[in-house]
KOLMAR-304243 format. One record per residue (C-alpha): residue number from 1; x, y, z. Coordinates in nm, 3 decimals, always signed. Layout:
N
+-----+---------+---------+---------+
! seq !      px !      py !      pz !
+-----+---------+---------+---------+
! NUM !       X !       Y !       Z !
...
+-----+---------+---------+---------+
//
This chain:
332
+-----+---------+---------+---------+
! seq !      px !      py !      pz !
+-----+---------+---------+---------+
!   1 !  +8.221 !  +8.727 ! +22.430 !
!   2 !  +8.304 !  +8.676 ! +22.797 !
!   3 !  +8.059 !  +8.830 ! +23.042 !
!   4 !  +8.207 !  +8.957 ! +23.367 !
!   5 !  +8.042 !  +8.981 ! +23.706 !
!   6 !  +8.144 !  +9.152 ! +24.030 !
!   7 !  +8.082 !  +9.053 ! +24.389 !
!   8 !  +8.208 !  +9.043 ! +24.745 !
!   9 !  +8.357 !  +8.695 ! +24.765 !
!  10 !  +8.566 !  +8.592 ! +25.070 !
!  11 !  +8.818 !  +8.744 ! +25.311 !
!  12 !  +9.195 !  +8.736 ! +25.276 !
!  13 !  +9.224 !  +8.409 ! +25.466 !
!  14 !  +8.953 !  +8.232 ! +25.268 !
!  15 !  +8.712 !  +8.270 ! +25.560 !
!  16 !  +8.378 !  +8.443 ! +25.609 !
!  17 !  +8.491 !  +8.671 ! +25.890 !
!  18 !  +8.774 !  +8.775 ! +26.117 !
!  19 !  +9.015 !  +8.935 ! +25.873 !
!  20 !  +9.140 !  +9.292 ! +25.849 !
!  21 !  +8.914 !  +9.567 ! +25.719 !
!  22 !  +8.966 !  +9.649 ! +25.354 !
!  23 !  +9.067 !  +9.429 ! +25.062 !
!  24 !  +9.399 !  +9.272 ! +25.162 !
!  25 !  +9.442 !  +9.059 ! +24.849 !
!  26 !  +9.258 !  +9.246 ! +24.574 !
!  27 !  +9.022 !  +8.950 ! +24.549 !
!  28 !  +8.793 !  +8.997 ! +24.850 !
!  29 !  +8.569 !  +9.221 ! +24.638 !
!  30 !  +8.650 !  +9.163 ! +24.274 !
!  31 !  +8.544 !  +9.072 ! +23.922 !
!  32 !  +8.548 !  +8.735 ! +23.752 !
!  33 !  +8.407 !  +8.567 ! +23.442 !
!  34 !  +8.042 !  +8.459 ! +23.462 !
!  35 !  +7.992 !  +8.101 ! +23.575 !
!  36 !  +7.706 !  +7.864 ! +23.648 !
!  37 !  +7.654 !  +7.836 ! +24.020 !
!  38 !  +7.588 !  +7.488 ! +24.160 !
!  39 !  +7.271 !  +7.617 ! +24.334 !
!  40 !  +7.139 !  +7.780 ! +24.018 !
!  41 !  +7.095 !  +8.150 ! +23.947 !
!  42 !  +6.784 !  +8.364 ! +23.954 !
!  43 !  +6.818 !  +8.677 ! +23.740 !
!  44 !  +6.668 !  +9.009 ! +23.853 !
!  45 !  +6.672 !  +9.271 ! +23.580 !
!  46 !  +6.608 !  +9.639 ! +23.655 !
!  47 !  +6.309 !  +9.775 ! +23.462 !
!  48 !  +6.490 ! +10.106 ! +23.417 !
!  49 !  +6.796 ! +10.079 ! +23.192 !
!  50 !  +6.957 ! +10.386 ! +23.347 !
!  51 !  +6.933 ! +10.230 ! +23.693 !
!  52 !  +7.078 !  +9.905 ! +23.561 !
!  53 !  +7.378 ! +10.100 ! +23.433 !
!  54 !  +7.428 ! +10.264 ! +23.773 !
!  55 !  +7.408 !  +9.930 ! +23.956 !
!  56 !  +7.687 !  +9.794 ! +23.735 !
!  57 !  +7.884 ! +10.118 ! +23.777 !
!  58 !  +7.861 ! +10.093 ! +24.156 !
!  59 !  +7.973 !  +9.729 ! +24.160 !
!  60 !  +8.271 !  +9.807 ! +23.939 !
!  61 !  +8.365 ! +10.097 ! +24.170 !
!  62 !  +8.348 !  +9.862 ! +24.471 !
!  63 !  +8.570 !  +9.606 ! +24.298 !
!  64 !  +8.823 !  +9.881 ! +24.219 !
!  65 !  +8.830 ! +10.021 ! +24.575 !
!  66 !  +9.074 !  +9.835 ! +24.803 !
!  67 !  +8.922 ! +10.003 ! +25.108 !
!  68 !  +8.629 !  +9.760 ! +25.073 !
!  69 !  +8.685 !  +9.407 ! +25.202 !
!  70 !  +8.475 !  +9.106 ! +25.295 !
!  71 !  +8.344 !  +9.013 ! +25.639 !
!  72 !  +8.002 !  +8.870 ! +25.719 !
!  73 !  +8.005 !  +8.999 ! +26.077 !
!  74 !  +8.107 !  +9.353 ! +25.978 !
!  75 !  +7.893 !  +9.364 ! +25.668 !
!  76 !  +7.725 !  +9.701 ! +25.737 !
!  77 !  +8.041 !  +9.910 ! +25.767 !
!  78 !  +8.049 !  +9.993 ! +25.394 !
!  79 !  +7.681 ! +10.091 ! +25.399 !
!  80 !  +7.732 ! +10.314 ! +25.701 !
!  81 !  +8.034 ! +10.484 ! +25.550 !
!  82 !  +7.873 ! +10.574 ! +25.216 !
!  83 !  +7.508 ! +10.631 ! +25.313 !
!  84 !  +7.573 ! +11.007 ! +25.336 !
!  85 !  +7.779 ! +11.001 ! +25.015 !
!  86 !  +7.510 ! +10.893 ! +24.772 !
!  87 !  +7.590 ! +10.526 ! +24.845 !
!  88 !  +7.886 ! +10.557 ! +24.609 !
!  89 !  +8.139 ! +10.278 ! +24.678 !
!  90 !  +8.411 ! +10.488 ! +24.520 !
!  91 !  +8.374 ! +10.729 ! +24.815 !
!  92 !  +8.461 ! +10.470 ! +25.080 !
!  93 !  +8.785 ! +10.632 ! +25.196 !
!  94 !  +8.837 ! +10.428 ! +25.514 !
!  95 !  +8.892 ! +10.049 ! +25.534 !
!  96 !  +8.550 !  +9.882 ! +25.572 !
!  97 !  +8.372 !  +9.556 ! +25.512 !
!  98 !  +8.068 !  +9.413 ! +25.338 !
!  99 !  +7.937 !  +9.076 ! +25.220 !
! 100 !  +7.790 !  +8.973 ! +24.885 !
! 101 !  +7.426 !  +9.064 ! +24.960 !
! 102 !  +7.499 !  +9.390 ! +25.143 !
! 103 !  +7.720 !  +9.504 ! +24.856 !
! 104 !  +7.434 !  +9.445 ! +24.611 !
! 105 !  +7.211 !  +9.650 ! +24.841 !
! 106 !  +7.463 !  +9.938 ! +24.830 !
! 107 !  +7.474 !  +9.917 ! +24.449 !
! 108 !  +7.094 !  +9.931 ! +24.431 !
! 109 !  +7.084 ! +10.231 ! +24.665 !
! 110 !  +7.341 ! +10.407 ! +24.446 !
! 111 !  +7.096 ! +10.359 ! +24.156 !
! 112 !  +6.810 ! +10.504 ! +24.364 !
! 113 !  +6.651 ! +10.169 ! +24.448 !
! 114 !  +6.604 ! +10.156 ! +24.825 !
! 115 !  +6.537 !  +9.814 ! +24.975 !
! 116 !  +6.515 !  +9.672 ! +25.324 !
! 117 !  +6.822 !  +9.486 ! +25.446 !
! 118 !  +6.851 !  +9.135 ! +25.303 !
! 119 !  +7.077 !  +8.835 ! +25.273 !
! 120 !  +7.092 !  +8.591 ! +24.984 !
! 121 !  +6.800 !  +8.376 ! +25.101 !
! 122 !  +6.568 !  +8.680 ! +25.114 !
! 123 !  +6.726 !  +8.894 ! +24.842 !
! 124 !  +6.503 !  +8.805 ! +24.547 !
! 125 !  +6.178 !  +8.857 ! +24.739 !
! 126 !  +6.300 !  +9.181 ! +24.897 !
! 127 !  +6.415 !  +9.334 ! +24.569 !
! 128 !  +6.100 !  +9.223 ! +24.384 !
! 129 !  +5.889 !  +9.405 ! +24.644 !
! 130 !  +6.050 !  +9.734 ! +24.537 !
! 131 !  +5.869 !  +9.706 ! +24.204 !
! 132 !  +6.195 !  +9.795 ! +24.026 !
! 133 !  +6.283 !  +9.452 ! +23.886 !
! 134 !  +6.152 !  +9.170 ! +23.673 !
! 135 !  +6.251 !  +8.814 ! +23.750 !
! 136 !  +6.387 !  +8.634 ! +23.444 !
! 137 !  +6.338 !  +8.260 ! +23.469 !
! 138 !  +6.400 !  +8.123 ! +23.123 !
! 139 !  +6.707 !  +7.900 ! +23.105 !
! 140 !  +6.857 !  +8.131 ! +22.845 !
! 141 !  +6.905 !  +8.379 ! +23.131 !
! 142 !  +6.970 !  +8.146 ! +23.421 !
! 143 !  +7.210 !  +7.899 ! +23.260 !
! 144 !  +7.385 !  +8.107 ! +22.994 !
! 145 !  +7.573 !  +8.435 ! +22.978 !
! 146 !  +7.475 !  +8.538 ! +22.625 !
! 147 !  +7.148 !  +8.714 ! +22.713 !
! 148 !  +7.265 !  +8.885 ! +23.032 !
! 149 !  +7.320 !  +9.260 ! +23.053 !
! 150 !  +7.516 !  +9.501 ! +23.271 !
! 151 !  +7.320 !  +9.569 ! +23.589 !
! 152 !  +7.145 !  +9.233 ! +23.601 !
! 153 !  +7.158 !  +9.087 ! +23.951 !
! 154 !  +7.233 !  +8.718 ! +23.994 !
! 155 !  +7.128 !  +8.547 ! +24.316 !
! 156 !  +7.126 !  +8.177 ! +24.396 !
! 157 !  +6.790 !  +8.003 ! +24.425 !
! 158 !  +6.871 !  +7.914 ! +24.785 !
! 159 !  +7.103 !  +8.079 ! +25.036 !
! 160 !  +7.446 !  +8.109 ! +24.878 !
! 161 !  +7.583 !  +8.394 ! +24.670 !
! 162 !  +7.491 !  +8.702 ! +24.469 !
! 163 !  +7.669 !  +8.911 ! +24.206 !
! 164 !  +7.612 !  +9.191 ! +23.957 !
! 165 !  +7.668 !  +9.154 ! +23.584 !
! 166 !  +7.920 !  +9.410 ! +23.458 !
! 167 !  +7.912 !  +9.361 ! +23.080 !
! 168 !  +7.662 !  +9.265 ! +22.813 !
! 169 !  +7.636 !  +8.921 ! +22.658 !
! 170 !  +7.651 !  +8.887 ! +22.282 !
! 171 !  +7.273 !  +8.838 ! +22.254 !
! 172 !  +7.166 !  +9.095 ! +22.513 !
! 173 !  +6.867 !  +9.285 ! +22.372 !
! 174 !  +6.822 !  +9.543 ! +22.645 !
! 175 !  +6.473 !  +9.421 ! +22.725 !
! 176 !  +6.341 !  +9.410 ! +23.080 !
! 177 !  +6.047 !  +9.181 ! +23.022 !
! 178 !  +5.996 !  +8.818 ! +22.940 !
! 179 !  +5.684 !  +8.745 ! +22.732 !
! 180 !  +5.380 !  +8.823 ! +22.946 !
! 181 !  +5.185 !  +8.507 ! +23.021 !
! 182 !  +4.822 !  +8.478 ! +23.122 !
! 183 !  +4.696 !  +8.208 ! +23.352 !
! 184 !  +4.629 !  +7.903 ! +23.136 !
! 185 !  +4.905 !  +7.972 ! +22.881 !
! 186 !  +5.125 !  +7.702 ! +23.036 !
! 187 !  +5.118 !  +7.432 ! +23.301 !
! 188 !  +5.248 !  +7.581 ! +23.626 !
! 189 !  +5.460 !  +7.377 ! +23.864 !
! 190 !  +5.711 !  +7.417 ! +24.146 !
! 191 !  +5.986 !  +7.665 ! +24.055 !
! 192 !  +5.790 !  +7.870 ! +23.800 !
! 193 !  +5.774 !  +8.249 ! +23.823 !
! 194 !  +5.570 !  +8.515 ! +23.650 !
! 195 !  +5.258 !  +8.725 ! +23.625 !
! 196 !  +5.050 !  +8.412 ! +23.565 !
! 197 !  +5.167 !  +8.275 ! +23.899 !
! 198 !  +5.063 !  +8.600 ! +24.068 !
! 199 !  +4.719 !  +8.566 ! +23.906 !
! 200 !  +4.694 !  +8.205 ! +24.024 !
! 201 !  +4.793 !  +8.294 ! +24.380 !
! 202 !  +4.548 !  +8.584 ! +24.390 !
! 203 !  +4.259 !  +8.375 ! +24.263 !
! 204 !  +4.338 !  +8.080 ! +24.489 !
! 205 !  +4.341 !  +8.306 ! +24.792 !
! 206 !  +4.012 !  +8.468 ! +24.690 !
! 207 !  +3.832 !  +8.132 ! +24.695 !
! 208 !  +3.981 !  +8.017 ! +25.023 !
! 209 !  +4.296 !  +7.826 ! +24.926 !
! 210 !  +4.591 !  +8.004 ! +25.086 !
! 211 !  +4.906 !  +8.006 ! +24.864 !
! 212 !  +5.109 !  +8.204 ! +25.119 !
! 213 !  +5.270 !  +8.528 ! +25.004 !
! 214 !  +5.153 !  +8.651 ! +24.665 !
! 215 !  +5.500 !  +8.688 ! +24.517 !
! 216 !  +5.480 !  +8.536 ! +24.169 !
! 217 !  +5.681 !  +8.228 ! +24.270 !
! 218 !  +5.523 !  +7.883 ! +24.252 !
! 219 !  +5.667 !  +7.732 ! +24.570 !
! 220 !  +5.556 !  +7.476 ! +24.830 !
! 221 !  +5.268 !  +7.687 ! +24.967 !
! 222 !  +5.121 !  +7.747 ! +24.622 !
! 223 !  +5.160 !  +7.380 ! +24.539 !
! 224 !  +4.974 !  +7.286 ! +24.858 !
! 225 !  +4.691 !  +7.523 ! +24.770 !
! 226 !  +4.665 !  +7.373 ! +24.421 !
! 227 !  +4.654 !  +7.021 ! +24.568 !
! 228 !  +4.373 !  +7.126 ! +24.802 !
! 229 !  +4.178 !  +7.266 ! +24.507 !
! 230 !  +4.236 !  +6.948 ! +24.307 !
! 231 !  +4.124 !  +6.730 ! +24.598 !
! 232 !  +3.802 !  +6.928 ! +24.642 !
! 233 !  +3.729 !  +6.916 ! +24.268 !
! 234 !  +3.787 !  +6.542 ! +24.245 !
! 235 !  +4.057 !  +6.567 ! +23.978 !
! 236 !  +4.412 !  +6.433 ! +23.964 !
! 237 !  +4.606 !  +6.561 ! +24.267 !
! 238 !  +4.960 !  +6.630 ! +24.140 !
! 239 !  +5.019 !  +6.988 ! +24.251 !
! 240 !  +5.060 !  +7.107 ! +23.891 !
! 241 !  +4.817 !  +7.371 ! +23.767 !
! 242 !  +4.693 !  +7.276 ! +23.421 !
! 243 !  +4.367 !  +7.294 ! +23.223 !
! 244 !  +4.165 !  +7.074 ! +23.461 !
! 245 !  +4.276 !  +7.276 ! +23.762 !
! 246 !  +4.197 !  +7.601 ! +23.582 !
! 247 !  +3.846 !  +7.473 ! +23.503 !
! 248 !  +3.796 !  +7.374 ! +23.866 !
! 249 !  +3.912 !  +7.717 ! +23.984 !
! 250 !  +3.691 !  +7.899 ! +23.733 !
! 251 !  +3.393 !  +7.687 ! +23.833 !
! 252 !  +3.447 !  +7.761 ! +24.199 !
! 253 !  +3.466 !  +8.134 ! +24.128 !
! 254 !  +3.159 !  +8.119 ! +23.907 !
! 255 !  +2.926 !  +7.971 ! +24.168 !
! 256 !  +3.027 !  +8.178 ! +24.468 !
! 257 !  +2.720 !  +8.394 ! +24.425 !
! 258 !  +2.411 !  +8.173 ! +24.441 !
! 259 !  +2.158 !  +8.444 ! +24.358 !
! 260 !  +1.880 !  +8.249 ! +24.182 !
! 261 !  +1.835 !  +8.291 ! +23.811 !
! 262 !  +1.503 !  +8.277 ! +23.632 !
! 263 !  +1.379 !  +7.919 ! +23.656 !
! 264 !  +1.372 !  +7.734 ! +23.324 !
! 265 !  +1.040 !  +7.617 ! +23.185 !
! 266 !  +0.949 !  +7.259 ! +23.272 !
! 267 !  +1.038 !  +7.008 ! +23.008 !
! 268 !  +0.923 !  +6.657 ! +22.951 !
! 269 !  +1.114 !  +6.336 ! +23.013 !
! 270 !  +1.437 !  +6.302 ! +22.818 !
! 271 !  +1.517 !  +6.676 ! +22.824 !
! 272 !  +1.881 !  +6.781 ! +22.841 !
! 273 !  +2.066 !  +7.047 ! +23.043 !
! 274 !  +2.319 !  +7.242 ! +22.833 !
! 275 !  +2.606 !  +7.408 ! +23.019 !
! 276 !  +2.610 !  +7.753 ! +22.859 !
! 277 !  +2.743 !  +8.008 ! +23.110 !
! 278 !  +3.097 !  +7.883 ! +23.168 !
! 279 !  +3.237 !  +7.602 ! +23.380 !
! 280 !  +3.054 !  +7.527 ! +23.706 !
! 281 !  +3.057 !  +7.278 ! +23.989 !
! 282 !  +2.793 !  +7.005 ! +23.996 !
! 283 !  +2.676 !  +6.999 ! +24.358 !
! 284 !  +2.496 !  +6.746 ! +24.573 !
! 285 !  +2.212 !  +6.992 ! +24.643 !
! 286 !  +2.059 !  +7.314 ! +24.507 !
! 287 !  +2.301 !  +7.570 ! +24.656 !
! 288 !  +2.667 !  +7.653 ! +24.713 !
! 289 !  +2.641 !  +7.517 ! +25.067 !
! 290 !  +2.635 !  +7.165 ! +24.921 !
! 291 !  +2.950 !  +6.966 ! +24.837 !
! 292 !  +3.089 !  +6.962 ! +24.485 !
! 293 !  +3.065 !  +6.624 ! +24.314 !
! 294 !  +3.225 !  +6.719 ! +23.984 !
! 295 !  +3.280 !  +6.996 ! +23.731 !
! 296 !  +3.056 !  +7.070 ! +23.432 !
! 297 !  +3.229 !  +7.236 ! +23.140 !
! 298 !  +3.089 !  +7.490 ! +22.897 !
! 299 !  +2.927 !  +7.300 ! +22.611 !
! 300 !  +2.842 !  +6.988 ! +22.814 !
! 301 !  +2.491 !  +6.847 ! +22.795 !
! 302 !  +2.354 !  +6.656 ! +23.094 !
! 303 !  +2.031 !  +6.466 ! +23.151 !
! 304 !  +1.763 !  +6.696 ! +23.294 !
! 305 !  +1.598 !  +6.586 ! +23.620 !
! 306 !  +1.361 !  +6.858 ! +23.752 !
! 307 !  +1.265 !  +7.219 ! +23.664 !
! 308 !  +1.377 !  +7.484 ! +23.913 !
! 309 !  +1.652 !  +7.743 ! +23.960 !
! 310 !  +1.906 !  +7.469 ! +24.031 !
! 311 !  +1.881 !  +7.197 ! +23.769 !
! 312 !  +1.907 !  +6.838 ! +23.892 !
! 313 !  +2.113 !  +6.626 ! +23.652 !
! 314 !  +2.202 !  +6.258 ! +23.633 !
! 315 !  +2.577 !  +6.198 ! +23.650 !
! 316 !  +2.703 !  +5.841 ! +23.672 !
! 317 !  +2.372 !  +5.723 ! +23.810 !
! 318 !  +2.366 !  +5.990 ! +24.084 !
! 319 !  +2.154 !  +6.304 ! +24.100 !
! 320 !  +2.356 !  +6.623 ! +24.121 !
! 321 !  +2.262 !  +6.987 ! +24.091 !
! 322 !  +2.388 !  +7.266 ! +23.869 !
! 323 !  +2.300 !  +7.636 ! +23.894 !
! 324 !  +2.047 !  +7.775 ! +23.648 !
! 325 !  +2.281 !  +8.069 ! +23.602 !
! 326 !  +2.512 !  +7.844 ! +23.403 !
! 327 !  +2.279 !  +7.603 ! +23.228 !
! 328 !  +1.946 !  +7.584 ! +23.049 !
! 329 !  +1.708 !  +7.298 ! +22.982 !
! 330 !  +1.690 !  +7.193 ! +22.619 !
! 331 !  +1.468 !  +6.939 ! +22.445 !
! 332 !  +1.610 !  +6.633 ! +22.279 !
+-----+---------+---------+---------+
//
């Protein structure tokens, strides 16, 4: 089953601007079979099925209306002509122009989704901020037509092109959501999207590692923040957020409040410190103001060094300190 898409493509002379208003060839704004773009697609799916249908309806109307042509320098003339007509491309009765991104914006407005002006490099972020879309990142959506549905918006990963899907693929299930992932369900790396990335960005920012905009996209800024966390925790610095990085993040969150716990009872030589309250940093002194020298994991047992609210422990021949909130002294 062939899936068709619609978009504003190029002017009548094969150029980006300078042609006559309106579609001079029937191909300036037109439909074509789905294809894999060299820059790779990102898929934005409307959460509301009725709005998805209207986005596809608007794009089809634009492709059928020869009053609408392509010109990057005159790209707002379609918007201006139909903004008082319910943003319906079918009601563009005078020759006008648009470009690929501004036509998608008109189609969204027709569906009741109002977004700030955008071009292809900013389109995904701008539309995601409306709260009306989910970003589908699985390769079954981004590299195949079978799971796409009418109203899905395709936009290249970097500045390039955008289109609207006009028909359903053979395996389209009508769903708007990919499986919801929690932080820790997968290793996160550059290019990943999702709710787990939003959680990571939010938590990184809360502990002082700035990931840039909290947008659910694991990009260069998020990678830099993860590397900074890894460096501080003394673990492998690869910019990928896996189990060790999650433990380091959880430990950092867990010791932010250094309110003293009840001091454990003194124990004799050879006592052990059991890590019982979750992962925590081992610090060079008894307080969060001291540098981290490692991470203690829940279930670890360390050699006890001295009885007070922060438990000194021997790690690799060095004395470190771990909060009494997260550990207790146990006898051998």
